Backbone bond lengths (Angstrom), bond angles and torsions (degrees), N, CA, C in turn:
res aa  C-N    CA-C-N  psi(-1)  N-CA   C-N-CA  omega(-1)  CA-C   N-CA-C  phi
1 X - - - 1.452 - - 1.526 111.18 -
2 X 1.375 117.62 -40.84 1.457 120.58 179.91 1.520 110.53 -61.70
3 X 1.327 117.31 -40.45 1.458 121.25 179.76 1.520 110.34 -65.84
4 X 1.322 117.46 -41.30 1.455 121.31 178.64 1.524 110.20 -63.19
5 X 1.348 117.73 -44.74 1.458 121.43 179.35 1.518 110.78 -61.29
6 X 1.328 117.78 -45.10 1.464 121.63 178.99 1.519 110.48 -63.99
7 X 1.317 117.39 -39.62 1.465 121.05 179.64 1.522 111.29 -64.94
8 X 1.315 117.23 -40.85 1.459 121.18 178.85 1.524 109.78 -66.18
9 X 1.337 116.84 -43.87 1.464 120.29 179.42 1.520 110.42 -62.15
10 X 1.337 117.48 -42.48 1.457 120.33 180.00 1.521 110.40 -68.98
11 X 1.316 117.55 -39.08 1.467 120.47 179.70 1.528 110.62 -61.41
12 X 1.318 117.10 -31.95 1.459 120.21 178.58 1.527 111.73 -67.70
13 X 1.330 117.10 -17.18 1.458 121.07 -179.50 1.522 112.44 -93.00
14 X 1.327 117.83 2.02 1.454 121.95 -179.04 1.527 109.25 -87.26
15 X 1.315 115.97 128.34 1.458 120.78 178.15 1.515 107.47 -128.50
16 X 1.308 116.92 120.65 1.458 120.58 178.30 1.514 113.33 59.73
17 X 1.332 118.09 30.18 1.456 121.74 177.94 1.520 114.11 83.51
18 X 1.339 118.73 -0.70 1.455 122.03 -179.58 1.523 109.43 -118.59
19 X 1.332 115.85 133.51 1.458 119.75 178.09 1.519 109.14 -69.24
20 X 1.319 116.06 130.87 1.454 121.13 176.03 1.518 106.43 -93.00
21 X 1.332 116.28 103.07 1.456 121.45 -177.91 1.515 109.13 -157.39
22 X 1.329 115.51 174.96 1.454 121.26 179.51 1.520 112.20 -73.30
23 X 1.332 114.93 -174.14 1.463 121.66 -176.61 1.523 114.35 -91.38
24 X 1.335 118.35 -17.71 1.467 120.75 -176.79 1.519 110.20 -79.04
25 X 1.332 117.53 120.42 1.469 119.40 -178.86 1.530 112.45 -71.63
26 X 1.316 115.30 147.56 1.466 122.70 175.28 1.514 108.01 -127.69
27 X 1.336 117.37 144.63 1.463 118.97 175.11 1.524 110.55 -61.15
28 X 1.306 116.87 142.88 1.470 120.65 -179.72 1.528 112.25 -63.89
29 X 1.351 116.81 -22.33 1.465 119.71 -179.18 1.529 112.53 -96.59
30 X 1.334 118.17 12.31 1.464 120.29 176.21 1.525 108.83 -63.54
31 X 1.327 115.92 140.02 1.463 120.70 -175.78 1.522 109.12 -136.95
32 X 1.309 117.06 117.72 1.455 124.05 -179.44 1.522 108.44 -111.33
33 X 1.324 116.54 137.20 1.459 119.33 -177.76 1.520 111.56 -151.53
34 X 1.325 115.34 158.20 1.458 122.21 172.20 1.518 106.02 -93.32
35 X 1.334 115.88 118.43 1.471 120.64 -178.90 1.519 112.74 -76.92
36 X 1.318 116.61 -34.55 1.458 122.57 174.84 1.502 108.27 -160.56
37 X 1.304 119.21 139.68 1.457 128.22 3.96 1.527 111.75 -75.99
38 X 1.300 115.11 164.39 1.461 121.96 178.42 1.526 110.87 -86.65
39 X 1.321 115.40 158.03 1.460 120.73 175.98 1.521 109.08 -57.10
40 X 1.337 117.00 131.04 1.459 122.07 179.14 1.516 114.16 85.69
41 X 1.315 117.56 -2.13 1.467 122.64 -177.13 1.530 111.26 -65.41
42 X 1.350 115.34 143.24 1.458 120.48 170.19 1.524 106.12 -101.58
43 X 1.325 115.93 119.34 1.461 122.38 179.97 1.518 107.40 -95.88
44 X 1.309 116.84 126.51 1.460 121.05 -171.15 1.530 114.50 -83.71
45 X 1.335 117.99 -15.57 1.465 121.28 179.00 1.520 108.93 -124.40
46 X 1.326 116.73 148.84 1.465 119.60 -178.20 1.525 112.36 -72.24
47 X 1.331 118.61 -21.65 1.462 123.00 175.19 1.521 107.34 -107.82
48 X 1.327 116.57 117.08 1.457 120.02 -174.59 1.526 110.98 -144.87
49 X 1.311 114.81 162.10 1.460 122.59 -178.84 1.526 110.48 -86.53
50 X 1.339 116.34 139.02 1.464 123.20 172.56 1.524 105.93 -124.44
51 X 1.337 117.08 128.67 1.465 118.37 175.63 1.507 110.96 -119.53
52 X 1.352 113.85 147.40 1.457 123.08 -171.58 1.520 110.53 -109.51
53 X 1.322 116.24 144.90 1.459 121.35 175.94 1.524 110.65 -125.92
54 X 1.324 115.18 146.72 1.462 121.38 -179.43 1.519 108.71 -146.14
55 X 1.330 116.00 131.45 1.471 121.12 177.31 1.524 109.30 -121.42
56 X 1.334 115.15 146.94 1.467 124.11 174.62 1.529 114.00 67.57
57 X 1.322 116.57 16.82 1.465 124.19 170.47 1.519 106.85 -150.00
58 X 1.314 115.89 167.67 1.454 121.02 177.52 1.518 111.46 -111.96
59 X 1.321 115.09 167.01 1.458 121.84 176.88 1.522 108.08 -107.06
60 X 1.335 116.50 132.88 1.458 122.58 177.31 1.527 108.41 -140.77
61 X 1.328 117.51 152.29 1.467 119.79 177.24 1.524 111.76 -58.34
62 X 1.319 115.97 159.33 1.460 121.83 -174.63 1.521 113.64 -57.32
63 X 1.298 118.64 -36.78 1.466 120.56 -175.41 1.525 113.83 -82.49
64 X 1.325 117.92 -4.83 1.462 121.99 -176.88 1.529 109.83 -93.24
65 X 1.331 115.82 118.01 1.474 120.71 177.88 1.525 107.45 -95.24
66 X 1.320 115.81 101.21 1.456 122.33 -177.95 1.521 108.32 -138.14
67 X 1.313 116.24 132.33 1.462 121.92 -178.09 1.530 111.92 -54.70
68 X 1.319 115.61 140.29 1.464 123.98 175.36 1.529 113.18 59.39
69 X 1.348 115.97 34.09 1.461 120.28 173.86 1.522 109.06 -132.89
70 X 1.307 115.38 164.55 1.448 122.30 176.68 1.512 109.18 -167.36
71 X 1.308 116.63 -173.97 1.456 121.14 176.20 1.531 108.60 -135.39
72 X 1.316 114.34 158.94 1.465 121.65 -171.60 1.526 113.31 -82.16
73 X 1.327 114.12 147.73 1.461 123.91 170.37 1.526 105.88 -133.33
74 X 1.316 116.64 125.31 1.461 121.48 179.61 1.523 108.39 -100.28
75 X 1.311 115.38 122.37 1.463 121.75 -179.19 1.526 107.48 -101.99
76 X 1.323 115.36 122.25 1.466 121.83 -176.72 1.523 109.20 -115.51
77 X 1.320 115.83 121.60 1.471 122.01 174.75 1.525 113.05 52.93
78 X 1.324 116.49 41.47 1.470 120.39 -179.93 1.524 109.19 -150.10
79 X 1.333 116.71 156.44 1.468 119.63 175.09 1.528 110.24 -75.90
80 X 1.319 116.11 167.83 1.455 120.19 175.51 1.530 109.80 -62.34
81 X 1.329 116.78 142.35 1.471 119.44 177.17 1.532 109.87 -78.69
82 X 1.336 118.13 174.03 1.471 120.22 175.23 1.535 110.12 -57.81
83 X 1.314 116.48 138.03 1.461 120.98 -174.44 1.531 113.61 -81.56
84 X 1.312 117.86 -8.33 1.466 120.58 -178.68 1.530 112.05 -110.83
85 X 1.336 116.34 17.35 1.461 121.60 -179.91 1.523 109.79 -131.52
86 X 1.336 115.75 164.19 1.459 120.94 175.30 1.526 109.07 -60.51
87 X 1.322 116.21 136.98 1.465 121.22 178.85 1.527 108.31 -68.45
88 X 1.333 118.44 129.41 1.472 120.16 -179.16 1.529 111.28 -59.57
89 X 1.307 115.99 158.96 1.459 122.21 175.01 1.522 107.25 -123.62
90 X 1.324 115.06 104.26 1.458 121.26 -179.92 1.530 107.73 -157.66
91 X 1.322 116.90 -169.95 1.467 119.55 -175.98 1.531 113.04 -66.41
92 X 1.334 117.90 -15.45 1.462 121.57 178.14 1.529 112.91 -100.51
93 X 1.316 117.35 -11.22 1.470 123.00 -177.24 1.523 108.58 -132.50
94 X 1.333 116.59 92.81 1.462 121.63 -176.51 1.526 109.89 -91.02
95 X 1.320 116.64 129.30 1.467 122.89 -178.28 1.531 110.10 -98.16
96 X 1.314 115.50 141.30 1.457 122.19 177.65 1.525 108.27 -124.85
97 X 1.338 114.26 61.28 1.451 122.88 -172.49 1.509 115.69 -72.35
98 X 1.322 118.45 -5.21 1.466 120.71 175.42 1.521 111.06 -91.48
99 X 1.330 115.93 0.25 1.459 120.43 179.71 1.523 113.47 92.28
100 X 1.325 117.89 17.02 1.460 121.26 -179.31 1.531 111.01 -62.42
101 X 1.317 114.96 147.12 1.469 120.82 179.06 1.528 111.91 -118.48
102 X 1.316 116.50 10.87 1.457 121.52 173.93 1.516 108.55 -160.89
103 X 1.322 115.22 164.08 1.458 120.86 178.78 1.516 109.23 -157.75
104 X 1.318 115.29 172.72 1.456 121.70 168.83 1.517 106.22 -115.16
105 X 1.317 116.46 134.71 1.461 121.08 176.64 1.520 108.47 -122.93
106 X 1.309 115.12 154.14 1.461 121.65 175.69 1.517 106.90 -120.11
107 X 1.326 115.68 120.78 1.465 121.77 179.64 1.522 109.51 -126.77
108 X 1.312 115.96 151.39 1.460 121.67 177.96 1.530 109.36 -70.26
109 X 1.320 117.33 156.42 1.467 119.14 175.28 1.529 110.54 -57.66
110 X 1.327 115.67 142.34 1.456 121.15 -179.84 1.513 111.51 131.98
111 X 1.320 115.44 -167.67 1.465 122.55 -177.43 1.522 109.76 -94.08
112 X 1.319 115.72 136.45 1.466 122.20 -179.02 1.521 109.92 -139.35
113 X 1.339 115.51 155.80 1.467 120.64 173.64 1.522 109.00 -113.38
114 X 1.342 114.66 146.53 1.462 122.91 177.51 1.520 108.32 -131.82
115 X 1.330 116.76 140.42 1.461 121.85 175.79 1.519 108.00 -152.77
116 X 1.326 116.21 142.73 1.458 121.83 176.44 1.518 110.21 -101.19
117 X 1.327 115.85 145.67 1.458 122.91 174.19 1.519 106.61 -137.96
118 X 1.313 116.86 125.41 1.458 121.31 179.77 1.521 109.53 -82.10
119 X 1.333 115.97 135.82 1.455 120.95 177.38 1.513 110.55 -117.48
120 X 1.325 116.31 152.33 1.467 120.47 177.36 1.530 110.27 -81.29
121 X 1.319 117.43 -167.33 1.464 122.25 -177.78 1.526 112.69 -60.56
122 X 1.325 117.91 -19.91 1.467 123.00 178.17 1.520 113.13 -104.94
123 X 1.318 118.26 12.98 1.477 123.76 -179.55 1.533 112.44 68.41
124 X 1.322 117.56 23.14 1.464 122.25 178.26 1.535 107.47 -103.93
125 X 1.341 118.78 137.21 1.465 120.05 177.52 1.531 111.86 -57.73
126 X 1.312 115.42 152.83 1.467 122.87 179.08 1.534 111.02 -75.24
127 X 1.310 115.04 175.30 1.465 121.87 176.89 1.527 108.30 -126.73
128 X 1.335 118.96 109.06 1.460 127.15 -0.23 1.529 111.41 -72.14
129 X 1.335 117.14 156.77 1.464 120.41 178.87 1.533 111.32 -59.28
130 X 1.330 115.35 142.26 1.465 121.81 178.21 1.524 106.45 -111.55
131 X 1.330 115.73 109.64 1.465 120.82 -176.60 1.520 110.17 -139.40
132 X 1.326 114.73 152.83 1.458 119.63 173.44 1.517 108.22 -83.80
133 X 1.316 115.49 171.36 1.454 117.59 170.50 1.519 107.32 -78.09
134 X 1.304 116.94 154.73 1.463 122.23 178.91 1.517 107.94 -78.56
135 X 1.336 116.21 130.76 1.465 120.26 176.80 1.520 109.42 -113.08
136 X 1.317 115.44 157.64 1.455 122.20 176.88 1.512 108.21 -118.12
137 X 1.329 116.16 131.84 1.459 121.84 177.69 1.530 108.67 -127.61
138 X 1.323 115.36 163.06 1.450 120.84 175.21 1.521 107.81 -122.22
139 X 1.323 116.38 127.78 1.463 121.88 175.95 1.514 106.99 -98.03
140 X 1.321 115.91 124.71 1.470 120.52 -177.10 1.503 110.95 -83.61
């Protein structure tokens, strides 16, 4: 199921037979995920910890250009940005350019979506893009 979901997400990024993505190559078996909270989780406090997981690639700070590495971007309540441009930096697109693998976020009570997108040394998604699946959580 995970492979099918990733394939569908990647297929949505195909335009005219060409993948729309950045220039930094990523292994096809790279796997990015949110370790906590889990999809469907009810979070009891508005300020909570989110931790990130990555397999078959490494994490490096934003300014470090190193093959098969990137840094995390947490997308909150927003769609994926264009895959061939720098990932925005705003309240919906949090950058972790120091190589952080976890954070604390504060969200209002209600339903929210979270998704990770790996960026290269220039904050541009890799080719193919390395992203987690989008999860939905509820903040009580």
